[in-house]
C-alpha positions, 0 to 999 in steps of 0.5 A: 465542546471539546469531547464533541469534536473528539469524538469526531474525528474518531468518527472520521478515522474509523471512516478512513479505515473502513475505505482501506478495507476495499479490496482489489479484483481478483483476477486469472493469472492467465489472463494477461502475459504479463502475470507469467512472465514475472511468474505470478501466483496471485493476480490482481487487476486495478483501474485505470490511471492517467497522467499527473495522477498520484498513486499511494497509500500501498499494503500487502497481506501475508497469508498462512492458508496451511496448517503449520506455522510458517517463518520469514528472514527479514534477509529474504525480504525483497520490496515490493516495484513498480515495473514500467510495461508499454513504455509508461514511466513514472515519478517515485518519491521518495526514491529509495528504501524508505519508501516502504516501512514494515507494519506494528502487526508484522513487527509482533510476530518476531522471534527473537531467540531465532530473528525470524517472523512466526505466522501461525496456521489459517492466519494473516497479517499486512506485514508492509506498507508505502510511508505516508508520504510515499508515492508515486507519479504518473508521467507517461502512458503511451497507449489507451486501455493498454497495461501500463504497470505491475505492482509486484510484491515477493514473499519469502517464507518457510513451513515448520514441519509437525517435528517443529523442524524447518522446512528449508525449501523457499515457498515463493509467493508473488502478487502482482497488480496490474493497471492499465493505462486512461488515455494515449499521450503521444507527446507527454507534458514536461514537468514545468507544465504540471497545471495547478490544480491538485492531482488527485490521489488515488488509494492503491491497494483498494478501489476508489472511495473518494481518496481526495479527503485523506490529507484533509483528514489527517490535517483536521486530525493533526489540529483536534490532536493540538487542541486537545494537549493545550485544551487547559491553556485554551479553556483558561483563556476563554473563561478570562 
């Protein structure tokens, strides 16, 4: 029975990974003035959001689509930011740099001799993600179908030339994701009027895929892990 439960946990985990691989919709950066105002190089559109929506599970990919190796210094990294547009407002938790964390895949690229991160030619890596309990909560949106927020991922990198010298010219690459408001709110509700219904959790780097189950799966996986590490004690108890 225990083996069956562990297998089920693995299947659920794979399902979550599959959901996390759905991508944003790519759009032309000339399609919205907010893109060129923020000097965006690569642009995406996201679904509409409404008051009390909770936005979480962000991440970004560093791509090297050249024939040269690329390097990145941590001191050049600007953490992603969410900008409000058209008077919209949000709450950020935690409201500090711990909102973000570097991925294990990115840390594995570190060259300790030079204290930089090396990405081979024609490779890509998920380099940053929001921490497990980090989220934004939508507080106010003012105009339906208007732009509400823009998430900006700013990547600074350098090319390693064929001569193995580092090109001193920085390559700035800004990826921008535009969020649209779902409804008009003239008098937004205050904090004490939060409904008892749990807000819907949306997976923000991907399209909607039923993320309200994510917390359930996390709790289930934790309980299965507890049973697994205590299996000998549980079996001894059952055999009595």
